[in-house]
N, C-alpha and C positions, 0 to 999 in steps of 0.2 A: 623554516615552519619549525622547528624543533626551537627556537628561541620566543614562536607566536603562540604556537596551539599550545604544549605543554605547560606554561604558566596559566592561562586561559580556562584548561582543565582542570589544574589542581583549585583555580579560583571556585570551580563548579563542585567541588568535593573529593576530584579525582585523587589518587596517587599512584606511583608508578614510574615505568623507564618510558623511551620514547617509543615502542612497541606497543606495550603494555600498559592500560590505566584502566584502575578498578576503584569500585566504591565500596565501602563494606559497612554491614548494620550488624551488628553483633558479629556472630558466626560466619556470617553468608556475606557474600559479596557478588557481585556482576560486575561486567569489566567490556571494554573495547579492544580489540586487536589488529594490529594495522596489517594490510596485508599489500604487496607490493606487486605490480606485475615486473618479473627483472628481464624479460626478451623486451622489454622499452629501454632497457638502463643504457646500453650499448651506445644506443642512437640519443644518448644524453635527454631522456624524457622520465621524469617518474609519472608512473600512473597508478595508483594506489584507491585503496576502500577500506571500508572498515566494517570488522564483523562482531557485534553485539550479542553478548553472553547476557539474558534478560530472565531467565528462568530457569531452575535446575541446569539440566545440560542442553537447555534449550538455546540457539542462537541463529543470527540470521544477520544478512547483509542488511547496512546500515537504510538503503534504499528500499528495502521491504516493508521498512516501517513510516513510508510516507504513503500519501494518500495514491487511492487508484487514478490515473491508469499505469500499471505497475512499469518499472524498469531498471533496471540495475545502477548503480552509482558509482562511477569514478572520477578521482578528482586527477587533473593532468598537470604538470608543471613543466616546460621546457628549459635546457641551463639556458640562462642570461637574461628568462624573465621576471619581473617581479614575483616575489613569494606572498605577499600581502595579502592580495585579493583572495588566492586559495586559502590560506591559511583562515580569513575572515568566513570565509563559504564553509570550512572544518569546523569551526569553533560552532557557527549557527547552527549547524546539521546538529551536531552532538546535544548542544543546548535543547534544540528543539524536538528531535525524537529520540535518538539514544539514552539521553539522561530521564526522560520520562519514562521511556521502555522499561528501563533500570529498577527504578525506584518504586515503580508498579510490581516487579518482580518482585522486590525485596519484601512488601508490606502483609502477604499474609503466607510467609513459607512454614509457618507453624499450626496454623488455625486450618490450612489447608490440608493437612495429613490426621487431623482428628477424627477419630471414628465416630466422637458424640456430637459432632455437628451436622446438623437435618439443615437440606437446602430447602427454600420453598418452591424453588422453579426445578423440577427433577422430569426428563426426558426419558422417553424409553431406547433402548438401545436400537441401532441401525448400523447397516452394512458400512465398513468402509468405504469414503466418499470414491477413490479410484475403482473399486470395483463396479461402477453404473449401475448400480441393481436398484430397481425399485424402494423407496422405504415409505412412500404415502404420507413425505413432509411438506407436501407444493401447496401453494396457496391457497385459500378457497375460490373458486373460482367463479364466483359470483361479488369478490372485491372490486370496489369499483376502480383500483386501480391498474387492473388488468385491462379495461374498456380503451378502445383502439382511441388515439386521439389526432391520429391523420402525421405522425412523426416517424422518423426513422428507427425511434427506441420502442415502437410498438411491439415487436417481435420480442425484442429481449424483456420486456414487461409482461406479454402474454407466457414468455419459459419461465418466469417464477412459480407457476403453477404445475411443472414437471416434477413428477415424482421419483425421479431420479435427481440426486444433490447436484452431481457434477455439474449439469446443465443449469438449475438452480442459480447456482454460483457463477458459473459465468455470464448470467443474465443479469444479476446484480453488480457483477466488475465494470458490464458495460453502460448502465445507466449511472452507476455513483462516477466512473468516469467521465462520459460522454453526455450525460443528461443531466446534471444534478439540481439546474435551475427546473426539470420540469416537475410540476407539481406533484406530480405521481411519485417522485423519487424517494422521498422524504419518506414519505408514509409506507411505502413498499419497503423500505430498508429495515425501517423500526419494526413491521410485522415479521421480518424475517429473523431480527434481534430477540426477538420475544416468541416464535412459536417454529422457529425452524428446528423439524429434530436433528440435524445436522451440526455435532459441534465446531465442525471447518466453518460453514456458511455464518453462523454466529459470531464465531471469533472477529474472521474477515469484516463481516459487518460493519464491527465496532471496534476494530481497528484499521481498517482501512479505506471504510467506506465513508460511515460516519462523522468521520475527525475533521470535517470540512466544515459540520457545522454543528459542533458538540456545546458552542456556546447559544446555541437555540435553547429554549427552557423545556419543549417538548422533549428533544434529543438527551438532552443532560438527566430528564427524570427517566427515560429506559436506560441509559448508560448508568444510573447510580442504582436502579433495579437489578440491571445482569450484574452487577459487581457484588452485589450483594448476597442475589438470592441464585442464580445459575448455578444447576451444582458440578459444572464441568471448569475444572480451575483455567485452563488456558481462556475460556471464553471469562471470565470473570479477571484474569490480568489485562485480558484485550479492553474490557470494559473501563478498567483503573487508569490504563494506559490513555484511552481517548479521552477523559477526564481530565489528565495533565497537559495534553496536547492543546495548546494556543494556537488555532489557526484561523482566529477572530480577521476579517477584511481587513482592518488595520493594522494586525500581525503580519500580514503576508505582503501588504504593500512596503511595508519597513525591508522585510529580505528579500524581495522583489531583485533588487540589486546585487545580491548576495549569493543565490543560489539561481547565478545564471553563468553567460560566458563574460567575462570580466578580462581586461587587458590582457587578451591574445589567449589566457588558461581556461581551456575547456572544464565546464563542470555538466557532467552527466546527471540528469535528476529526472524522478518520475513526474513531475509536477510543480511548476509555479504557482501559486495559490490565485486562483480567480482569472488564469489565462484559458483562452481556449485551447484543449490539446493540441490541434494542428499548429499553432502559435508556439507553445512550447516547443515542440520537436523542430520547428523551424528555426529557433532562436539556437536550442543546445545541439542540434544535430544528433539526437537517441534516435534508435530503431527499437519499435516496439514490436511485442510478439504478435504477428497478425494470424497464425494461424490457430490462435486460440481463442475457442467461443466465439463471440461477436465482435472482437477488436480489429478494427480496419488498421493498415498497415501506415505509418508517416507519409505525411504529403496526398495521401486520399481523401477525400469528404467522408462523413461518416458513411459506413454502409456501402462504400463504391470499392473495390477492388479491380476494376475492370479500366480498359482506356478510352479514350475516344469516346463515342457514343454507344459503345457495346452493352450488355447488358448487366444490371448489377449483379454481382457475385461475392455480397458478404457471407462468409463462412456459415454454417448452420452447425449449432451444438450439438445437435442431433446425429448427425450423419458426419459429422467432418469437414473441413473447407473444401467446398466446392470447386470443381477444375476450373481454372483460369483459360481466359484467350490467351493464344501464344502470341507474343510480345506486347501484350496486357503492360500499359505503362505504370500502373502501381505494384507492380508486385516487389514482395517485402525485401527488403535487403539484410545485409548479413550481420549479426549485433557485432559491435566493436568491444 
């Protein structure tokens, strides 16, 4: 791994040791720090992930830079197994996600602190998203994308009109992760990027939801406007990051064999581009956070968390998860 990954990262512009790699621009830098799971080493199993420091003191797991649906990303390599496929996956993930995140963070460090800068898109202050307080920022209830279409996504689309930012965020995550092909999804996400008063919703719309379609002309125009006009620095970073990420369908097909289970070495990832979420979790053995918002657990059809012929028990973002029937077949598993 050291002889494969380190040289490839240096070609991308990184410098450093086997544990920390940095990219410098002037006096600033971003970095990747590798984190091991020491409890697995005695079993001859190397399990590791990457923490990306991309903006001042902001850092995140590399999996949190990938499109919805969200999950953590850990690579595993057992003793005696070939390391090349895992190394290829690490390099691909850095090139595709970590590097654009760091470069986007280094673009505007001086300008963002300049008090003379006036931003064209300024939003009123709103409560912290974790407070779950009304902020009056829901979508216009007459918006066409809120109209029912007879699909599992109708309820999340309707929730985009909520006055509570956390519920809007959960709804947007659902439609981005499970209904990206729905004709309502991209217009709804663009509306949230441009009009939602919560900076968290706008940031997530840019960095986690619109990245798979950032090659679309409408989406690129909206991202460019957010990158240059939004008064919140993290939203501007998210838009710049999305513009740098290449998730065009062709690129996704080329990396499908890289970000997947290969040669017995598991790569846990949030998404393989253009695969259905159920197929992704079946291939990669990942576990999704079932009790948050509208997200169903792995192995269940969208919107169904009970087993057999029981009632649909999709959790409600407003009231929390509804109780499951005892012995339900699709109860969430424990994260690995």
